[in-house]
C-alpha positions in Angstrom: 12.0 -57.8 -0.2 14.4 -60.1 1.6 13.7 -58.4 4.9 10.0 -58.5 4.3 10.0 -62.3 3.7 11.7 -63.0 7.0 8.7 -62.3 9.2 4.9 -62.6 9.0 4.5 -59.1 10.3 6.8 -57.8 7.7 4.8 -59.6 5.0 1.7 -57.9 6.3 3.4 -54.5 5.9 4.1 -55.4 2.3 0.5 -56.5 1.7 -0.9 -53.3 3.4 1.4 -51.1 1.4 0.7 -52.5 -2.1 -2.6 -54.4 -2.0 -4.4 -51.6 -0.1 -2.7 -48.8 -2.1 -1.0 -47.0 0.8 2.6 -47.1 -0.2 2.3 -44.3 -2.8 0.5 -42.1 -0.3 3.1 -42.7 2.4 5.9 -41.7 -0.1 3.9 -38.7 -1.4 3.4 -37.3 2.1 7.1 -37.6 2.9 8.1 -36.0 -0.4 5.7 -33.1 0.2 7.2 -32.6 3.7 10.7 -32.6 2.3 9.7 -30.1 -0.4 8.4 -27.8 2.4 11.8 -28.0 4.0 13.4 -27.0 0.7 14.8 -30.5 -0.1 14.0 -31.1 -3.8 16.9 -33.1 -5.2 15.6 -36.5 -6.3 18.7 -38.5 -5.3 18.8 -37.0 -1.8 15.1 -37.6 -1.3 15.6 -41.2 -2.5 18.4 -41.8 0.0 16.4 -40.3 2.9 13.2 -42.3 2.0 15.2 -45.5 1.7 16.3 -45.1 5.4 12.8 -44.4 6.5 11.3 -47.4 4.7 14.0 -49.7 6.1 13.2 -48.5 9.6 9.5 -49.1 9.1 10.1 -52.6 7.8 12.4 -53.5 10.6 10.0 -52.1 13.2 7.2 -54.3 11.7 9.3 -57.3 12.3 9.9 -56.3 15.9 6.3 -55.4 16.5 7.1 -51.8 17.6 7.2 -48.4 16.0 9.7 -47.3 13.5 11.0 -44.7 16.0 12.3 -47.5 18.2 14.6 -48.7 15.5 16.7 -45.6 15.8 18.6 -46.6 18.9 21.9 -44.8 18.2 22.7 -41.2 17.6 22.3 -40.3 13.9 25.5 -40.2 12.0 24.7 -37.2 9.8 22.0 -34.6 9.0 20.2 -36.8 6.5 20.0 -39.7 8.9 18.6 -37.3 11.6 16.1 -36.0 8.9 15.1 -39.6 8.1 14.5 -40.2 11.8 12.3 -37.2 12.0 10.3 -38.4 9.0 9.1 -41.4 10.8 6.1 -39.6 12.3 5.4 -38.1 8.9 5.3 -41.6 7.4 3.2 -43.1 10.1 0.7 -40.2 10.1 0.8 -40.0 6.3 1.9 -36.4 6.4 2.0 -33.5 8.8 -1.3 -32.0 9.9 -1.6 -29.6 7.0 -1.0 -32.3 4.4 -3.4 -34.7 6.1 -6.2 -32.1 6.1 -5.7 -31.1 2.5 -5.4 -34.7 1.3 -8.6 -35.7 3.3 -10.5 -32.8 1.9 -9.4 -33.3 -1.7 -10.1 -37.1 -1.7 -13.7 -36.3 -0.6 -14.0 -33.5 -3.3 -14.5 -30.9 -0.6 -11.7 -28.8 -2.3 -10.3 -28.7 -5.8 -7.4 -26.9 -7.4 -8.2 -23.7 -9.1 -5.8 -23.6 -12.1 -6.7 -20.0 -13.0 -5.8 -18.6 -9.6 -3.3 -21.3 -8.6 -4.9 -22.0 -5.3 -7.3 -24.4 -3.6 -11.0 -23.6 -3.7 -14.0 -25.1 -2.0 -16.3 -27.2 -4.2 -20.0 -27.4 -3.9 -19.7 -30.1 -1.4 -17.2 -28.0 0.5 -19.5 -25.0 0.5 -22.3 -27.0 2.1 -19.9 -28.6 4.5 -18.8 -25.2 5.8 -22.4 -24.1 6.5 -23.0 -27.0 8.9 -22.7 -27.5 12.6 -19.9 -29.8 13.9 -22.2 -32.9 14.2 -24.0 -32.1 10.9 -20.6 -31.8 9.3 -19.6 -35.2 10.6 -22.8 -36.7 9.2 -22.4 -35.0 5.8 -18.7 -36.0 5.7 -19.4 -39.7 6.3 -22.5 -39.7 4.0 -20.3 -38.3 1.2 -17.6 -40.9 2.0 -20.2 -43.7 1.6 -21.2 -42.3 -1.8 -17.5 -42.3 -2.9 -16.7 -45.8 -1.6 -16.0 -48.2 -4.5 -16.4 -51.5 -2.7 -14.6 -53.9 -0.4 -11.1 -53.1 -1.5 -11.5 -49.3 -1.1 -9.4 -48.6 2.0 -9.6 -44.8 1.5 -13.3 -44.2 2.0 -15.6 -45.5 4.7 -18.2 -48.1 3.5 -21.7 -48.5 4.8 -20.9 -52.1 5.8 -18.0 -50.8 7.9 -20.2 -48.2 9.6 -22.9 -50.8 10.3 -20.2 -53.0 12.0 -19.0 -50.1 14.1 -22.6 -49.2 15.0 -23.0 -52.7 16.4 -20.2 -52.0 18.9 -22.5 -50.6 21.6 -23.2 -51.3 25.2 -19.5 -51.2 26.1 -18.3 -53.5 23.4 -14.9 -52.7 21.9 -13.0 -53.6 18.8 -9.3 -54.5 18.6 -7.3 -51.6 17.1 -6.0 -53.6 14.1 -9.4 -54.6 12.9 -9.9 -51.3 11.1 -7.8 -50.0 8.2 -5.3 -47.5 9.7 -6.4 -44.5 7.6 -10.1 -45.0 8.3 -9.5 -45.8 12.0 -7.6 -42.5 12.4 -10.3 -40.6 10.4 -13.2 -41.9 12.5 -11.2 -41.1 15.7 -10.7 -37.5 14.5 -14.4 -37.1 13.7 -15.2 -38.2 17.2 -16.9 -41.4 16.1 -14.4 -43.7 17.7 -12.4 -43.4 20.9 -9.0 -45.0 21.5 -8.8 -47.0 24.6 -5.8 -48.8 26.2 -6.3 -52.1 27.8 -3.7 -53.5 30.3 -0.6 -52.2 32.0 2.1 -50.1 30.3 4.2 -53.1 29.4 1.4 -55.3 28.0 -1.2 -52.9 26.7 -3.6 -53.4 23.8 -5.3 -50.6 21.9 -9.1 -50.8 21.3 -11.6 -48.5 19.6 -15.1 -47.9 21.1 -17.9 -45.9 19.7 -18.7 -42.6 21.4 -22.2 -41.5 22.2 -22.0 -38.8 19.5 -20.7 -41.4 17.2 -23.8 -43.5 17.7 -26.0 -40.5 16.8 -24.0 -39.7 13.7 -24.0 -43.3 12.5 -27.7 -43.6 13.0 -28.3 -40.7 10.6 -25.7 -41.8 8.1 -27.1 -45.3 7.8 -30.7 -44.2 7.7 -32.4 -45.2 4.4 -33.9 -41.7 4.3 -30.7 -39.7 4.8 -31.0 -36.1 3.4 -27.2 -35.5 3.8 -26.4 -38.4 1.4 -29.1 -37.2 -1.0 -27.7 -33.6 -0.9 -24.2 -34.9 -1.6 -25.5 -36.9 -4.6 -27.4 -33.9 -6.0 -24.3 -31.6 -5.7 -22.1 -34.2 -7.3 -24.5 -34.6 -10.2 -24.5 -30.9 -10.8 -20.8 -30.5 -10.7 -20.4 -33.5 -13.1 -22.3 -31.5 -15.7 -20.2 -28.4 -15.2 -22.4 -26.6 -12.7 -20.7 -24.7 -9.9 -21.7 -23.5 -6.4 -20.2 -20.4 -4.8 -20.1 -19.3 -1.2 -23.7 -19.2 0.0 -23.5 -15.4 0.7 -22.5 -14.9 -3.0 -25.3 -17.2 -4.1 -27.9 -15.3 -2.1 -26.7 -11.9 -3.4 -26.9 -13.2 -7.0 -30.5 -14.4 -6.3 -31.5 -11.0 -5.0 -30.1 -9.4 -8.2 -31.7 -12.0 -10.5 -35.2 -11.6 -9.2 -35.1 -7.9 -9.9 -33.9 -8.4 -13.4 -36.0 -11.3 -14.9 -39.7 -11.4 -15.6 -40.1 -15.0 -14.5 -40.5 -13.7 -10.9 -43.6 -11.6 -10.1 -43.6 -9.1 -7.3 -45.3 -11.4 -4.8 -42.7 -14.1 -5.3 -39.9 -11.5 -5.2 -41.1 -10.4 -1.7 -41.4 -14.0 -0.6 -37.9 -14.8 -1.7 -36.6 -11.7 0.1 -38.5 -12.8 3.3 -37.1 -16.3 3.1 -33.6 -15.0 2.9 -34.2 -12.8 5.9 -35.5 -15.7 7.8 -32.5 -17.8 6.9 -30.1 -15.1 8.0 -32.0 -15.0 11.3 -31.3 -18.7 11.8 -34.9 -19.7 11.0 -34.2 -22.3 8.4 -37.4 -24.2 8.6 -39.5 -21.0 8.3 -37.3 -19.9 5.4 -37.8 -23.2 3.6 -41.6 -23.0 4.0 -41.6 -19.5 2.5 -39.3 -20.2 -0.4 -41.0 -23.5 -1.5 -44.2 -21.9 -3.0 -42.1 -19.2 -4.6 -40.0 -21.8 -6.5 -43.2 -23.6 -7.4 -44.7 -20.3 -8.7 -41.6 -19.7 -10.9 -41.9 -23.2 -12.3 -45.6 -22.7 -13.1 -44.6 -19.6 -15.1 -42.1 -21.6 -17.0 -44.6 -24.3 -17.8 -47.2 -21.8 -19.0 -44.7 -20.1 -21.3 -44.0 -23.5 -22.7 -47.7 -24.1 -23.5 -48.2 -26.5 -20.6 -50.9 -26.5 -18.0 -49.3 -26.6 -14.5 -52.5 -27.6 -12.6 -52.4 -31.3 -13.4 -48.9 -31.5 -12.1 -49.4 -31.7 -8.3 -46.4 -30.6 -6.3 -43.1 -29.1 -7.0 -41.3 -32.3 -8.0 -43.7 -33.3 -10.8 -43.4 -29.8 -12.2 -39.6 -30.0 -12.1 -39.7 -33.4 -13.7 -41.9 -32.1 -16.6 -39.6 -29.1 -17.1 -36.6 -31.5 -17.2 -38.4 -33.7 -19.8 -39.0 -30.7 -22.0 -35.4 -29.6 -21.7 -36.4 -26.3 -20.1 -34.2 -27.0 -17.1 -31.2 -29.3 -16.7 -31.8 -32.8 -15.2 -29.6 -32.1 -12.2 -32.0 -29.3 -11.1 -34.9 -31.8 -11.1 -32.9 -34.1 -8.8 -31.9 -31.2 -6.6 -35.5 -30.1 -6.2 -36.4 -33.7 -5.1 -33.7 -33.4 -2.4 -34.6 -30.1 -0.9 -38.3 -30.9 -0.9 -37.5 -34.1 1.0 -38.7 -36.2 -2.0 -42.1 -34.4 -2.0 -42.7 -34.7 1.7 -41.4 -31.4 3.0 -43.6 -28.4 3.8 -46.6 -29.0 1.5 -47.0 -32.6 2.6 -47.7 -34.0 6.0 -44.0 -34.4 6.7 -42.1 -31.4 8.1 -38.4 -31.7 8.7 -36.9 -30.9 12.1 -34.9 -27.7 12.3 -31.5 -29.4 12.1 -32.5 -31.0 8.8 -34.0 -27.8 7.5 -30.7 -26.0 8.1 -29.1 -28.4 5.5 -32.0 -28.3 3.0 -32.6 -24.6 3.0 -29.1 -23.7 1.6 -29.6 -26.4 -1.0 -32.9 -24.7 -2.0 -31.1 -21.4 -2.5 -28.4 -23.1 -4.5 -30.9 -24.6 -6.9 -33.1 -21.5 -7.0 -30.1 -19.6 -8.4 -29.4 -22.4 -10.8 -33.1 -22.5 -11.8 -33.0 -18.8 -12.7 -29.7 -18.9 -14.6 -30.1 -22.2 -16.4 -33.7 -21.7 -17.7 -34.0 -22.4 -21.4 -37.4 -21.3 -22.9 -38.8 -23.5 -25.6 
């Protein structure tokens, strides 16, 4: 604390560590790395981390990096180890730890306690089905959903993205205007590009938005963002205990279910099989158009069996809402149906989504078709 009070820069380090919640994450990343090296004794870990923290604090006062503090040859192995941990501290973990931490904090992966291993969540399953640009859009859309407000320095906010989006036509932003974690994250995603201004002795780092970044930001910040709606739908389902498996497994289960239950007549069985074949042939929009009326037909059967007339309920969304009101299907399915139908504007309406949007919505349609068939509760 005495060292930190001696310099404004050092005081800023303290503020960043504790008010922005980074200190625990820095320590955790270093401890994880030491455990990987087989160093598990608490006292030894404490001694090593104390040296690392002291170097970081001193470097903040000098305006450099913590590596620059180590000007002499290390006296012993632990001091050499502490020196090597500088990069782990500054990067908040090695590459493997960083990727796992980033994925876990976005609920892309979760720990499977039965198998003692990481598993992909519903969000993670959708993420892995997307192209690189779509994955970046979905990732940031999910981050905006998880952001808790102005003091959340671990998830990107829509306000931050709007500010970044305004940095166009060659405009740049000083490096230190972004929280470190989020700045690094956006650079990794290809949204921002690190640029050096000046000569080697007096250089300043700036971030500028890449052309791909502008495209991604435009979609993420759109009021009608299907990636955000998809994330919200999946989160709602998993909150009530619903699960999503790998899409291949979901499709195989659908093919088994339509042959086993009488909710699906032969015409709709054939349509569902055709839709799956189209999707496997990379024709997502055509697959979505084929599967849409089949899902609506299944819902009509559910309504008729509940003593309801489906005809007055125009469109798939109204039918899903009525089934939800009667308790015949869970509420999360109703919301999911709204998402993959583009809020009642896809396929049967005048609006038809572009192919890149359909490649997101079509897997969601399969996920909720499987859930529709397995979570049906007849009155």
